[in-house]
C-alpha positions, 0 to 999 in steps of 0.5 A: 751602503758599501761595507768596508773591511778593516785591518789594524784599524785601517780601511782596506781599498783595492786590497791596500790599506790607506795606512800602508799607502801613507807609510809607504809614501813617508818611507820614500820621503825619509829615504830622500832626505835622511841619512840611513846607516848600516850596522851589520845586518841592520839599519839605523833610520832617524826619527822624523820627530827627532827622537833618535834612531830606530833599528830596522832589520830588513830580513826579519822585517822588524823595527824598534819604532812604536808604530811597528812594536805596538801595531805590528804593521810595516812601518815607514822606516821599513819602507825607507830601507826598502827604497834605499836597498834593492832586496832579493830574497831566494828560498832554497830547497833545503828550507834556508833563505838567501838574502841578496842586497844590491845597494846603488853607490854612485861615486862622484869624480871631481874634475880638477884643473891643475894650475901652472903657478910659475907660468901664471905668476910670471904672466901676471907680474909682467903683464903690464910691460908686455901689454904695452909692447904688444899694443905698440906692435899692433899700432905700428901698422896704423897709417896717419894721413897727412894733415892739410892746411895750417894749424896745430898738428894732430896726434898721429892715429897710431898714438891715439889708438895706443892711448885709448886702449892703454887707458881702458886697460888701466881702468883709472880715470883720465887725470890719474892715467897721465902718469902711465901715459908719460911712462909710455912716452919715455919707453918710446911707445908714443911720440907725445903725451896728449891732454887728458881730455883728448883721450875721450875725444879720440874714442868719438872718432869713427875711424877707430872702429875698423882699426880696433876690430881688425886689431881684435882679429889680428891679436887672435891669430897667434892662437890659430894652432891652439883653438879648434872649438868655439862658442858664441853668445852675446852680453851687454855693457851698461851705459850712463844713458837711460832708455825711457818709455811710457807704460800705457797699461799703468799710465807711468813713465818707466826707464832702465839703463841703455846698454851696448850689446856685444856678440862674440865668438871665442876659443874654448881653451884660451878664451881668446875672442876670434870675432865680434859684432856690435849692433843695437840693443835689440839686435837678434842673436841668431842673425849674428852667428853667420858673421861670427863663424865666417870671420873666425874661419877666414881669420885662419882658424880651423873649426871643429866644433861650434857651441851655442845656446838655443837662441841660435838654433836655426836650420841655416845656422846648422848648415852654415857651421857644417859648411865650414867643416865643423859640428854644430852643438846647439841645443834644440828648443822644446818644440823642435822636430827632426824635420828639415824643411830646408833642402840643404845639407840635412845637418839639422835632422842629423844633430836633432837625432844626435841630441835626442838619442845620445843626449849625454854625449851631446851635452858633453860637447855643448858644455864647452859653451860655458867658456863664452860666459867665462870670457864675458866674465873675464872682460867685465871683471878686469875692465869693467861691466860698463862703458863711460862714454856718452855717444854711440860711436864712443861707446862702441869703440870703448867696448872694442877696446875692452875686448882688444885688451882682453885678447892681448892679456890672453896672448900674454898668458898663452906665451907663458903657459903654452910656450908661444913666441913672446914677440907678437909680430913673429907669432902672428907671422908664424 
């Protein structure tokens, strides 16, 4: 049977007592969670049992706790001080001892973004008036084909687009919205006030989809000189419909809300949406990125950086972004390697090495992706996170209206804060 040596009642294994191991580990835990104050050459370490604080002298290696005073061993409080302060002891030739303590102090710099309150207040207090004016300027270009045959004359398509977008902007129900629509007629923005039920019918017109999409692109053009860094992501707007399926494993019927899945690309400075794609609820994110990037580039924007999450991380997406002269900051999946099997521009391998060896710098650029989350939050907080329409066409058009309203509001803020020309037609032509 192996003979064990003992020190202060603790068995010695591998030259270190079990008690030392335990005290050292507890000292590490104290340094992590406790507040250790310095008083001259000593430290005040709190008792984990709530019995006050003990005085630790790291030079003399003493502590006022009972464990050290009674047993004379190095206690957990001494180990806690060692963890907090890196100590270097130098023995001089004259017999004196020099103790150098290096304490790591991390200064936290809080970044603040000043708000231009006069410009913000002016944008918010006059937003509704400017919104109608800018929306009216956009609707001027809508062509209404002549109506054939006899019967009641239909509302011009420009008035229909104005009515549905203004309705989504108001966020109120149709009957309560009629007063706002009457005021818009008195201001000359529409020729006639439609029946409140007609507004829902206009959303079901598939001809509105390309018009609303083009308006979103047109409303972002005044900011081509401002935006050069972009972010992409997708999010869903819930609907009043339910998706039901039979769970064969548990033998029950399950259901959840259906939703409209919206893919966006936005500028990271003003949060303006520069491209939008709406497909079915299960549409893959990564397949929508080429259309978002190409649409943004063809709309007059100069792309410098494009940020996206790992769901968009493919070789083709990296090469596509690089082909537009931009740098893709897309985080890599855990199993990604630097091997680029596609004989393209080699962007995947370059960015993978950038991500691997200069991680902090890479993530500093990738952090701009959070602005697409802010964009979705802005849209949903202001215009609702659900669509009220019932049919597929109407739900898609309603989601496009929310994005268009958001873009116009971004323009109004930019007009006041950045000094861009407040006339939409002149700004878009500049």
